[in-house]
N, C-alpha and C positions, 0 to 999 in steps of 0.2 A: 438522342433525346434523354435528358436527365429525368430520373424517376425520384419521387420523394419518399423519404424514410423518416418517420416520426420517432425521435429518440427521447425517452423519458429518463431524466437523470436528476437526482436530488442536488448534486454538486455541479456547478458550472462556473466559469470565470465570472467575477474575479476571485471566487473562493479557490484557495490553493489546496488541492488534495490529489491523490493518485487517480481517482475517478474523474476529476475535472480535467486533468492533463490528458487522460486517455480520450475523453470526449473532444477536447480541443484538437488532438491529432487527427481523429476521425473527421471532425468538421473541416479541417484544412485539406485533407487528401481524398476523402470519398468523392467529391465532385469530379476529380480527375478520372475516377473509375466509373462514372456514369450515375452516381447517386447523390441527391441533394438532401442533406439532413436538415430536419426541422426539429429544433430542441424545445422540450418542455422542461423547465428547471425551476427550482425553488428560489424565490427572490430574497428570502431571509434565512438561508441555510446556515446551520452552525458550522463554524470552521474559521481558520485564519484567512484574511483577505489580502490578495496581492493585486493591486490595481493595474500593474503593468501586464498582467495576463490578458487584459482586454485587447492589447495590441496583437495577440495571437488569433483572435476571432476574425474569420474572414469577413470582409465588408458586406458580402451578399448573404451572410448567415441570417437565418430567422430564428429568434429565440423568444419563446413565450414564457414569461416569468410569473409564477404563481406563488403567493405567500402561504406559509404555514400559519395556522391560526394563533400560534404562540402560547398555547396552554402549557406545553411541556416546560418552556423556558420560565414562565411565571411560577409554576408550581415548584420547579427545581430550585429557583432562587429563594422561594419562601422556606423550603425545607432545608436549604443550605444555611440560611440565617438561623434557624432553630438549632441546627447541628453545631453551631459555634459555641454553644453552651456546654458541649461535651468536652471532657478532658482529652487533649491530644495524646496519642501514644508515642513514646520516644522510640527512635531507631536504635536498636542494640548495635554495639560495635565491639570488635575484638582487636587484639594486637595485630591481626592479619587482615585488616579491612572490615567493612561493615558485614554483619551477619546476613546471609541470604534469607529471604522471606520463605517460610514454609507454606505448603498449600493450605494447611489449616489456618495459618495466620492470615492468608489472603482471604479465606472464606469469612473470617471474623470481621473483616473491615466493612461489610455491608450493614448499614444501619437501617432503621425502620423506613426512613425516607427513600433510600435507594430501592428497597424491596417494594415499596408502594409504587414508585415510578415504573419499575419493571413490570408490574402487574397491570398498570393502567395503560401503558403504551406498548402494545405487543404488535410486532416483534421488536420495535425500537422506537426512538423518539420521533422519527419521520412519519409515523403512521398518521399523524394529524394532517399531514400534507396530502394524503392520498385522495380524498374526495375532490379537492380543487384541481389536482393534477388530472384526474379522470375526466372532468368536465373540459379542461383546457385541451387535453389530448384528443377528445372526440371532436372538438371544434377544428383542431388542426388537421385531423384526418379528412374531415369534410372539405375544408377550404383548400387544401393542397391535393385533394384526390389521391391520398396515399392509401396503399393497401398493406403496408408493412409497418410494424412497430418494433422498437427495441427498448428493453428496460435493462438498466445496469445497477448492480449492487456490489458492495454495501452503500447506504443502508438497505437492508433486504426488503423493507416494506415497499420499496419502489416496484418490486415485482408484483405487488398486490394491485398496482395500477394496471399492469399488463393483464393480470388475471381478470380484473373487472372489464376491461375493454374487450377481451376475448369472449367473455360470457355475454356481454351486452351488444356486441356488434354483430351484424349479419355475416353469413358465411363469406369467405373470401379474404378475411383479415388474417395475415400471418404474423406470428409473434416470435421474436428472438429474445431469449433471456440470457443476459450476460452476467456470469458469476465471476467477479474479480477476486472473490474470496469464498471459501466454503460458508454455508449458512449454519446448518444444524451442528456440524462437527467442528465449528470454528473454535479455536482455543480462547479467543476473547469472549465468546458466548459461554463457553464451558467454565472458564476460570476468572474472567474479568468482569462479570456482571452477576447480579442476584438471580438465582434460579429457584425453581420449584418443580414438582412433578406436573402441575397444571401447565406451567409455562413450557416445559419440555414437550408435553403432548400437543399444545397449541402450535408451537413452532414446527414440530415434526409434520403436523397436518398441513400447515401452510406451505412448507417446502414441497411436500408431495403434490399438492394442488398445482403449484407452479410448474414442477417438472412434468406432470402429466399433461397439462394443457398447452404448454409452450410447444411451438413447432420445431424450434432448434434451440439448443443450449450451448452457450460458449463457456468454456472453462479456461482460466488464464494459465494453467499449467497442466502438464500431462498427469501429474499426481492427483490434481483435483478432478480431472476427468475420470480417472480410475476409481476415485473415491465415490463419485456420483454413480458410476455404473455398478459399483458394488452395493450401494444402498438401494438401487433400483434396477435389479438385473432384468426386469421385464421390458426395459426401454428398447425400442428398435435400434438396430445397428445403424450408426451414423447420426443418431439424434444429438449426441454430445460430441462436440469438436473442440479442438484447442486453438485459441487465439491469444497468445501471450501479450503481456505488456511490452512496451518497447521504448523507443526514443525518437525524437524529432531531429533529423540530421541538421536542420537549420540552426538548432541550438548550439551546435558544436563547431560551426565554421570558424569561430574566432577564439575558442576557449580550450583548445587541446594542448597548447604549449605551456610549459611551466614557468618560463622566465628565469631570472637568476636564482641560484640556489641560496637558501637562507642559512643562518648559523646553526639552526636545528633542523633535523629531519622531521617532516610533518606527516603524521598518521591522521587521516581525516575520517570522521563519521558525520554524515549529513542526514537530517530527518529525525523522526521520533525514535526514542530509545525506550521501549516498553519494559516493564518489570519482568514480563514473561520471557524476555530475551536472555535472562540470566546474567551471571557476572563472570563468565569464563574469560571474556576479553580483558576485563579489568584485572583479574587475577593473573592473566598472562603477562600484563605489563608489570605487575608487582614482582612476579617471578623473574622476569628478564632483568629488572634492576637489581634484584637480590643476587643474581648470578654475575651481572656486569654493572657494578655501581656507577661506572662512568657514563652509562646511558642516560642517567637522570638529567645530566646537563647537556646532552647532545640530541635528544629526541623530544618531540612534543605530540601529545594526543589532543587534537582539536575536535570539539564536539559542537556541531552547529545544529540547533533545533531543540525541541522540547525533550526533557529527560524525566524519567520516572524518579521518584524520591530515592530509590535504591541506587540508581545511576548517579544522581547528584551526590549521594553520600560517598560513593566510590571515587568520584572525581575529586571531591574535597580531600579524601584520604590520600590519593596519589599526589595531589598538589602539595601536600605537606612534606613529601619526599624531596621536592625541588620546586621553587616558585614558578618556574617556566615549563614544568612538565605537562600541565594540563591547561587547556584554554577552552572555556565554555562561552558560547555565543548564542544569542537568541535566534529564533527562526528568521530567515532572510527570504526576500523575494526569489522566485524560481531562477531568474537569469543570474542572480548573484550566487545562488547555490551552484549553478553550472560553472561559474567563474572560480568558485572555491575548489571544485574538482580539478581544474586546470593548474591551480597553484600547489596542490598537495603532491607529496612524493608517493604515498601509499594510501589507498582507499580501504577502509575497514567497514565490515558489516557483520551483524549478528542476526540470527534467525530464531524462530520458535524452536522449542525442544520437542523431542518425540515425533509422533506421527505427523503432527501439524507441520513441523519443520521439514519433513521429507517431501511434502507436496507444495510448500509455500516458497515463492520466490519474491522477496521484497522488491517493490517496484523500483527502488533506487538502484538496484543492481544492474538494470538495463542501461541506465545512464552512466553507471560506473564503467561498464564495458565499452560504452561509446566514447568515454573519455580516454581510453587507451592506457590507463595507469595500472601498475601492479595492484592486485586486490588481495586482502587478507580476510577470508570469510570463516566465521565460526558457525557451523551448521551441521545437523545430522545429514548423512548421505541422502541424496535425492535430487530434485529438480534444480535447486539453487546451486548445489555443488557441480552438477553437470554444466550449467551455464558458465560458471567461472572457469572450470577446467577446460571445457571445449573452446572457450574464447582465447585460451592461451595466456590469460592475464594473471592467473593466480592459482592458489591451491585452497582446498577446503580442509578445515581442521575440525575434528569432532567436538561436540559440546562436552564440557567438563574436562577437557584436555589442556590445562593451563601450561603444562610443560611444552607441548608442541607449539602453542602460541608464543611462548617465550623464545623458543628456538627460532621460530619464523621471524620474530622481531629482530633478533640478533643477526640472523642471516641477511635480512633485508638492509639492516643498518650497515653491515660490512660492505655490501654492494654499493650502497649510497656513498659511503666514505671513500671508496676507491673509484667512484664515477662510473661504475658498471651496472647501476640499477636501471633496468629497462625490461619491458615486457614484449614478448613475441606474439603480437596480436594476430589471431586468425580472422582476418578481415572478411573472408567469405562467410564464415559462420556468424559473425557479429552483424553483417549486413541484413540478415533475415529479420532482424528486429527493428529495422527502419520503419518509421510510421507510414511512408508511402507504400512500401511493400506489404505491410499489414493491411492497409486500406484496400489494396488489390485483392488480398485473400478474403477479407470481409465482404467485398463486393461480389466475389464469386459465390459465396454462401447466399447472399441476398438474391443474386440472379436465379439460383436454383429454386429458392422459395417463391420468387415472383412468378416463375413459370408454372408453379403448382397452384398459386392463389387464384 
């Protein structure tokens, strides 16, 4: 007999995001483990849309879509129009590529409009969706006779839905809070958005409420679990467990083969390239070409997805060394991104710097290892490095070590040129990140909670 689980997620198909893909995988495989997910999602969520994702939704899935009221979007559009009267700041460049953004420069980019939005919508833009989501989730709990809810973030305001349901519902409701990224200690929150002492205090209190009232907390990496346990040492043992991101094996049945080799060796990066990822990867390519000028005509860095202004400046700079060296492409549907992995020779990825990078594993890395291609990762030592190294598919290069990046590029190129470029995949290790096996693990957690509810 299948039991119902109400999952509250801001993003869901056809919106393309790491959270949406995680929920699609659970929606496909949880029923095989005895749980039937009922989704409550935002019908007008911010994000890119991939209509083909709807084909991944099980025909028997139940999805209740609730709109956000739209105040954030209207206010943001108005403030953006006003900001156009401000003089744009030019990106400084040097003879050795674009200059990196300093932390002080990043702080100065927040204008009055951004500061206003940050203080009106706490903890994030999706907070305006919370009231409607609470009402829809309560109806879903009643109609499906569910006793368990799961909230997933980011956006972290989704957990406020779970908090409200936990406080409003009678005893017997169990709540799982899924943290796909840290909340309070997140680098995007600390460096990528306007902050104040008031906002810091409010978000710290919100996070504590969620952590204290949830019955089980899912962390997507071991480092994030350790971080949460360090912030809340009073939590009972076993309350925070690890359930990493992963990949759907169905996506890779047809897209693991490379096909014929092209005239250039392709290094591929898929997905967002945030400014907080730094420029070590680009400086490594610059260094490699300075050491081996012939590389400029024999390799290609393909960037598929949205790029920060700094990444665009670097890509343009490198393209000036050779017209075919850099290839920038707009974001593509998920199935096409998987196909891109199969065509590439080497998959490249960068991570956050410092402590955030030690505990963060970019979600694309799981699909990288599923593709079975050599991986070049720039990251502080930590969970991401462990994933790549234990998979047998690549090596981790420390941030700011452009020389090691250059040496890796040359070594991989030499292997490609001689036809010896291949990865020794640890299939047993990689298999643990299959979506069907992860659904079994999640179901085991739910079974334990259901027995207590």
